[in-house]
C-alpha positions in Angstrom: 146.3 26.0 -94.0 147.9 22.8 -95.2 148.1 19.2 -94.3 149.9 16.5 -96.2 148.7 12.9 -96.2 150.7 9.9 -97.4 149.2 6.6 -98.4 149.8 5.6 -94.8 147.7 8.5 -93.6 150.5 10.3 -91.9 150.2 14.1 -91.6 153.1 16.4 -92.2 153.1 20.0 -90.9 152.8 23.0 -93.3 153.8 26.6 -92.8 153.3 28.2 -89.3 150.3 30.1 -90.5 148.8 27.0 -92.0 149.0 25.2 -88.8 146.6 27.6 -87.1 143.9 26.2 -89.4 144.7 22.5 -89.0 144.2 19.9 -86.4 146.4 16.9 -86.2 144.4 13.7 -86.7 145.6 12.4 -83.4 143.9 15.3 -81.6 140.6 14.3 -83.2 140.8 10.6 -82.4 139.8 10.9 -78.7 136.5 9.6 -77.5 135.5 12.9 -76.0 133.9 15.8 -77.9 136.0 18.3 -79.7 136.0 21.8 -78.4 135.4 25.2 -80.1 135.3 28.6 -78.6 134.0 31.8 -80.1 136.7 34.4 -79.2 138.6 37.5 -80.3 141.9 37.5 -82.0 144.3 40.1 -83.5 145.5 40.1 -87.1 148.2 42.1 -88.8 146.5 43.7 -91.9 149.3 45.4 -93.9 151.1 46.5 -90.7 148.0 47.6 -88.9 146.5 45.6 -86.0 142.9 44.5 -86.4 140.8 42.9 -83.7 138.4 40.3 -85.2 136.5 37.3 -84.1 137.2 33.6 -84.6 136.3 30.0 -83.8 139.3 28.5 -81.9 139.8 24.7 -81.6 141.6 22.8 -78.8 145.0 23.2 -80.5 144.6 27.0 -80.7 143.9 27.1 -84.4 140.8 28.0 -86.4 138.1 25.5 -87.3 137.9 21.7 -87.3 139.0 18.7 -89.4 137.2 15.4 -89.1 138.4 11.9 -90.3 136.2 9.7 -92.5 133.2 8.4 -90.6 133.9 10.6 -87.5 130.8 12.0 -85.9 130.5 15.7 -85.3 130.6 15.9 -81.5 131.7 19.3 -80.3 131.2 21.6 -77.3 131.0 25.2 -78.4 131.6 27.9 -75.8 130.8 31.6 -76.2 133.9 33.4 -74.9 132.7 36.7 -76.3 131.1 39.5 -74.4 128.2 39.4 -76.8 125.5 36.9 -77.8 126.3 34.7 -80.8 125.4 31.5 -82.6 127.2 29.3 -85.2 125.7 27.7 -88.3 127.5 24.6 -89.7 127.4 25.5 -93.4 127.1 22.4 -95.7 126.2 20.1 -92.9 122.7 18.6 -92.3 122.3 18.5 -88.5 119.0 18.1 -86.7 117.1 21.4 -87.1 117.6 22.2 -83.5 121.3 22.2 -84.0 121.4 24.2 -87.3 122.5 27.4 -85.7 120.0 30.1 -86.7 118.9 32.7 -84.0 115.6 31.6 -82.5 115.0 28.9 -85.1 114.5 27.2 -82.7 117.4 27.9 -80.3 118.2 31.3 -79.0 121.6 33.0 -79.2 124.3 31.9 -76.9 124.7 34.0 -73.8 128.3 35.1 -72.9 130.0 32.1 -71.2 127.4 29.6 -72.4 128.4 26.2 -73.7 126.3 23.9 -75.9 127.0 20.4 -77.3 126.5 19.5 -80.9 126.2 15.8 -82.0 125.3 14.6 -85.5 126.5 12.6 -88.4 129.0 14.7 -90.4 128.6 15.3 -94.1 131.9 14.7 -95.9 133.6 17.4 -97.9 134.9 21.0 -97.8 132.5 23.0 -95.6 132.7 25.8 -93.0 131.2 27.3 -89.9 130.1 30.9 -89.3 127.9 33.1 -87.2 124.4 33.5 -88.5 124.4 37.1 -87.3 125.5 39.1 -90.3 127.6 41.7 -88.5 129.5 38.9 -86.7 130.3 37.1 -89.9 131.5 40.4 -91.3 133.9 40.5 -88.2 135.3 37.1 -89.3 133.5 34.8 -86.9 134.0 31.9 -89.3 136.3 29.0 -89.8 136.9 25.9 -92.0 135.0 22.6 -91.3 136.7 19.8 -93.3 135.3 16.3 -93.2 137.5 13.9 -95.0 136.5 10.9 -97.2 138.4 7.6 -97.1 139.9 8.4 -100.5 141.4 11.6 -99.0 143.4 9.5 -96.6 144.4 7.0 -99.3 145.7 9.7 -101.7 149.3 10.6 -101.7 148.7 14.4 -101.8 148.9 17.5 -99.8 145.8 19.3 -98.7 145.8 23.1 -98.6 142.8 25.1 -97.4 142.4 28.6 -98.8 139.9 30.5 -96.6 138.8 33.9 -98.2 137.5 37.0 -96.5 136.9 40.6 -97.2 137.7 43.0 -94.4 137.1 46.6 -93.3 138.6 48.5 -90.4 135.2 50.1 -89.9 132.5 48.3 -88.0 130.0 46.3 -89.9 127.3 48.7 -88.8 129.3 51.6 -90.4 129.8 49.5 -93.5 126.1 48.6 -93.8 125.1 52.3 -93.2 127.5 53.4 -96.0 126.1 50.8 -98.4 122.5 51.7 -97.6 123.3 55.4 -98.2 124.5 54.6 -101.7 128.0 55.9 -101.0 129.7 52.5 -100.6 130.8 51.9 -104.1 129.8 52.6 -107.7 131.1 49.5 -109.6 128.6 48.8 -112.3 128.9 47.5 -115.8 128.0 50.2 -118.3 124.6 49.9 -119.7 123.1 47.9 -116.8 121.9 49.8 -113.8 119.8 48.6 -110.9 117.6 51.7 -111.2 115.5 49.7 -113.6 114.4 47.3 -110.9 111.0 48.1 -109.5 110.6 49.1 -105.9 109.5 45.9 -104.2 106.8 47.8 -102.3 105.4 49.5 -105.4 102.9 48.3 -108.0 105.2 45.7 -109.5 105.9 44.0 -106.2 106.6 40.3 -107.0 105.1 39.1 -103.8 103.7 41.9 -101.7 100.1 42.2 -100.5 98.8 41.8 -104.1 101.8 39.9 -105.5 102.8 36.4 -106.1 102.9 33.9 -103.3 104.7 30.6 -103.0 102.9 27.9 -104.9 101.9 30.0 -107.9 102.7 28.4 -111.2 104.7 30.0 -114.0 101.7 31.1 -116.0 100.2 32.9 -113.0 103.5 34.6 -112.3 103.7 35.8 -116.0 100.1 37.0 -116.1 100.6 38.9 -112.8 103.9 40.6 -113.9 102.9 41.1 -117.5 106.0 39.5 -118.8 107.3 36.4 -120.5 109.7 34.6 -118.2 110.7 31.9 -120.7 113.8 33.7 -121.9 115.1 34.6 -118.4 115.1 38.3 -119.3 112.6 41.2 -118.9 110.8 42.3 -122.1 112.9 44.5 -124.2 115.9 44.0 -121.9 119.3 43.5 -123.7 122.1 42.3 -121.4 124.6 43.9 -123.8 123.4 47.3 -122.7 120.4 48.4 -124.8 118.3 48.4 -121.6 114.6 48.2 -121.1 112.5 49.2 -124.1 111.7 52.9 -123.7 113.7 53.1 -120.5 117.1 54.4 -119.5 119.9 51.9 -120.0 120.4 49.4 -117.1 123.6 48.6 -115.3 124.5 45.6 -113.3 126.2 46.3 -109.9 129.0 43.9 -109.2 130.3 45.2 -105.9 128.5 47.6 -103.6 131.4 48.2 -101.2 135.2 48.6 -101.4 136.7 46.8 -98.4 140.0 47.8 -96.9 141.6 44.3 -97.5 141.0 40.9 -99.1 142.4 38.0 -97.1 143.5 34.5 -97.8 144.0 32.6 -94.6 143.9 35.8 -92.6 146.7 37.4 -94.7 147.0 39.9 -97.5 149.5 39.6 -100.4 151.9 42.0 -98.6 152.7 39.0 -96.4 151.0 35.9 -98.0 151.1 32.4 -96.6 153.8 30.4 -98.3 152.9 26.7 -98.4 155.9 24.4 -98.7 155.3 21.7 -101.3 157.3 18.9 -102.9 158.6 19.1 -106.5 156.3 17.0 -108.7 153.8 16.7 -105.8 150.1 16.6 -105.8 147.9 19.1 -104.1 144.2 19.3 -103.2 143.3 22.9 -102.8 140.1 23.4 -100.7 138.8 26.9 -101.4 136.2 28.4 -99.1 134.6 31.8 -99.9 133.8 33.2 -96.5 133.7 36.8 -97.7 130.7 38.9 -96.7 130.1 40.5 -100.1 132.8 39.5 -102.6 132.8 37.0 -105.5 136.3 35.8 -106.5 138.0 34.0 -109.4 140.5 31.4 -108.2 143.4 31.7 -110.6 146.2 29.1 -110.5 148.3 30.8 -113.2 150.8 28.4 -114.8 149.4 25.5 -112.7 146.8 23.4 -114.5 144.0 22.4 -112.2 141.0 20.1 -112.2 137.8 21.1 -110.4 136.8 17.9 -108.6 134.2 19.1 -106.1 131.9 22.0 -105.4 130.3 22.8 -102.0 131.9 19.6 -100.8 130.2 17.4 -103.4 132.2 15.6 -106.1 131.7 16.5 -109.7 133.1 15.1 -112.9 136.6 16.7 -113.2 136.8 19.9 -115.2 140.2 21.0 -116.3 141.2 24.7 -116.1 143.3 27.3 -114.3 140.5 29.8 -113.4 137.2 29.0 -111.6 134.7 31.4 -110.0 133.4 31.1 -106.5 130.6 33.1 -104.9 130.0 33.8 -101.2 129.3 30.7 -99.2 130.5 28.3 -102.0 133.5 26.0 -102.0 135.8 24.6 -104.7 138.1 21.5 -104.5 140.8 21.9 -107.1 143.3 19.1 -107.8 146.8 20.3 -108.9 149.8 18.4 -110.1 153.0 20.3 -109.5 155.8 20.5 -112.0 159.0 18.6 -111.3 161.8 20.7 -110.0 162.1 23.8 -107.8 159.5 26.5 -108.2 157.0 28.9 -106.6 153.5 29.2 -107.9 151.0 31.9 -106.7 147.3 30.9 -106.4 145.3 34.0 -106.5 141.8 35.0 -105.6 140.7 37.8 -107.9 137.9 40.1 -106.9 135.3 40.1 -109.7 135.1 43.3 -111.7 138.0 44.9 -109.9 141.8 44.8 -109.5 142.1 43.8 -105.9 143.3 40.3 -105.1 144.4 37.9 -102.3 146.2 34.6 -102.4 148.8 32.2 -101.2 152.0 30.8 -102.8 152.9 27.1 -103.2 156.7 26.9 -103.1 159.3 24.1 -103.0 162.1 24.3 -100.4 164.7 26.8 -101.5 162.6 28.4 -104.3 162.6 32.1 -104.9 159.2 33.4 -103.7 157.9 36.3 -105.9 156.4 39.5 -104.6 152.8 39.7 -105.8 151.1 43.2 -105.7 147.7 43.3 -104.1 146.3 45.1 -107.1 146.4 43.7 -110.6 147.0 45.8 -113.8 143.6 44.8 -115.2 140.3 44.2 -113.5 139.0 40.7 -113.4 135.8 40.0 -115.4 132.3 39.5 -113.9 131.6 36.0 -112.7 129.3 33.6 -114.7 126.9 36.1 -116.2 125.9 33.4 -118.8 126.1 30.6 -116.2 128.7 28.9 -118.4 130.6 27.5 -115.4 127.5 26.2 -113.6 126.1 24.7 -116.9 129.3 22.7 -117.4 129.3 21.0 -114.0 128.0 17.5 -113.6 127.5 15.6 -110.4 129.7 12.6 -109.9 126.6 10.9 -108.3 123.3 12.6 -109.2 120.1 12.5 -107.3 117.8 9.5 -108.1 115.8 10.3 -111.2 112.1 11.1 -110.4 109.4 13.6 -111.3 109.1 16.6 -109.1 106.1 16.5 -106.7 106.1 20.3 -106.4 107.7 23.3 -108.1 108.0 26.6 -106.3 109.0 30.0 -107.8 111.5 31.9 -105.6 111.6 35.5 -107.0 114.8 37.4 -106.1 114.3 41.2 -106.2 115.7 44.4 -104.9 117.6 47.5 -105.7 120.5 49.7 -104.6 118.3 52.8 -103.7 116.5 52.4 -101.4 118.7 49.4 -100.4 116.1 46.7 -100.1 116.5 43.0 -101.1 113.6 40.6 -101.1 112.4 37.1 -101.8 109.0 36.8 -103.4 108.7 40.6 -102.9 109.0 40.4 -99.1 111.7 41.0 -96.5 112.2 38.3 -93.9 109.9 39.8 -91.2 107.0 39.7 -93.8 107.9 36.4 -95.3 105.5 33.7 -96.5 107.5 30.4 -96.2 108.1 28.3 -99.3 106.0 25.1 -98.6 107.2 21.5 -98.9 106.2 18.1 -97.5 108.6 15.7 -96.0 109.9 13.3 -98.6 108.7 15.3 -101.6 110.9 15.9 -104.6 110.7 19.7 -104.7 112.1 22.0 -107.5 112.9 25.6 -106.5 113.1 28.0 -109.4 115.3 30.9 -108.4 114.4 33.8 -110.7 116.6 36.8 -110.3 114.9 40.0 -111.5 117.4 42.3 -109.8 120.7 43.7 -111.2 123.0 42.1 -108.7 123.9 38.4 -108.5 122.7 36.4 -105.5 124.4 33.2 -104.0 121.3 31.4 -102.6 121.9 29.0 -99.7 119.5 26.5 -98.3 120.0 25.0 -94.8 119.4 21.4 -93.9 119.5 20.1 -97.5 121.7 19.5 -100.5 120.2 20.1 -103.9 121.0 19.4 -107.5 121.1 22.1 -110.2 118.7 20.7 -112.8 118.2 23.7 -115.1 119.7 27.0 -116.2 117.0 29.2 -117.8 115.4 26.8 -120.3 118.1 24.2 -120.5 117.7 21.1 -118.2 120.7 18.9 -117.2 121.9 16.8 -114.3 124.2 19.4 -112.8 126.2 19.7 -109.6 125.0 18.9 -106.1 125.3 22.0 -104.0 124.0 23.9 -101.0 124.7 27.4 -102.4 124.0 28.3 -106.0 124.8 31.6 -107.7 122.0 33.3 -109.7 123.2 36.2 -111.9 121.0 39.1 -112.9 118.0 38.4 -115.1 118.5 34.6 -114.9 116.8 31.5 -113.7 118.4 28.6 -112.0 116.3 25.5 -111.0 117.4 23.1 -108.3 115.9 19.8 -107.1 115.9 18.5 -103.6 114.2 15.8 -101.4 112.5 17.6 -98.5 114.1 16.5 -95.2 113.2 17.0 -91.6 109.9 18.5 -90.8 110.9 22.0 -89.7 111.5 25.5 -91.0 114.9 25.8 -92.8 116.5 29.0 -93.7 116.7 30.0 -97.4 118.7 33.2 -98.1 121.2 35.1 -100.1 124.7 34.7 -98.8 125.6 38.3 -99.6 125.6 39.6 -96.0 124.4 43.2 -96.7 121.5 41.6 -98.8 120.7 39.2 -96.0 120.8 42.0 -93.4 118.5 44.0 -95.6 115.8 41.3 -95.7 116.8 38.7 -98.4 115.8 35.7 -96.3 112.8 33.3 -96.1 112.3 29.7 -95.0 111.6 26.4 -96.6 108.8 25.1 -94.4 108.8 21.3 -94.5 105.8 19.6 -93.0 105.4 16.0 -92.1 
């Protein structure tokens, strides 16, 4: 997925695979609406045919690219034989166009077309089904909205769209995960068995538990714990475990997928993006995986992280950045002069599997990269060091919060139940807010898996990690590792119920959703 933009704003084509994810600007300049269709497609996964879903544009590729200031006007048609709906992740449409089943619009019937029309939010975003089993079947695609500076820059844009994939049906995958047989990839000394059953006496939000609106002291008194440290009493993240209890383990991955994809391809046949010697690249990375956190490793290429979730940040130099499900990274790369080929890899956290693409000048030797590394990649951001280092290029206006709401993240591997404030979605009590309020949400993860928390209809700013406050990145999806607290601030928008959920699809499918209920 690549597009090259000169200072005159002229696009140059990339590799054949890349073209399937890119629209020429001329195709977007017409007065009529863009078109998208939810359809099936066939991929070659290591020599084996796989039928998956997709979101096809008018040019026959996947996803949409908008010019600066262009309105999102699109007709979406369901060409599948099943009902579906699409959420515009990172965008802030009217609530009726947000794309959540029955909130308020029902699923599309087969053959149905609906029009979407709203002011587009610039940045690297994406679109996906809000039916978990459909997203796991790759019903997702990039949604890129350029800024004026993108057209002015003399650089090549490359989109890296990541997936995890199984030849089994999502229903079979979910059944295996829930049975406990899916994977046993835990860090020694940190096991989710130490997490209380959300329906037992330590329920953090059941019938006798905490409700939205309770303050910190009430939560502490109810739970019999001091939350100021971000850890449970007696808990040692190095592995000593709960006082008087068996050692605890953190679960990194609860399923081993058959393949990990970058732009629909494995490393047995990766996309090779042709680049100019000494050129400049903006790598737009989108983690569309159902249940996999990645490290983006540019190897010998020094990069600068310039945006997260489509929102600019003060540039951070580095060659390895982590990305959780639903998140995006924009990485600026200056290529060396002369001929060369440079792999950019997505490393599965806590494991040896990897995906990626290769940037290569014409005539350069393209290396063969094994799909499995010799060493496992480390866990992602357990100490929130990456998140703590990010600073928004333009922060929210400084003001005191009008309300602070605790959002407790809980659950366990057996039985496989994941909750917000101790409740699954069907039993939820919405998190309250009033339109125009400055609201702080305190995500407190008391489980032994990390949770990428996504809020619809809003962008928020990370303002605290555990007890440290700072003016962090603007986001729509924030990763909360085990036994940690992340606080975000937002200005409550349209009066409506907006989805708030974990973007780990098996967690979402097992109940880890609620809503932010904004009232006028």
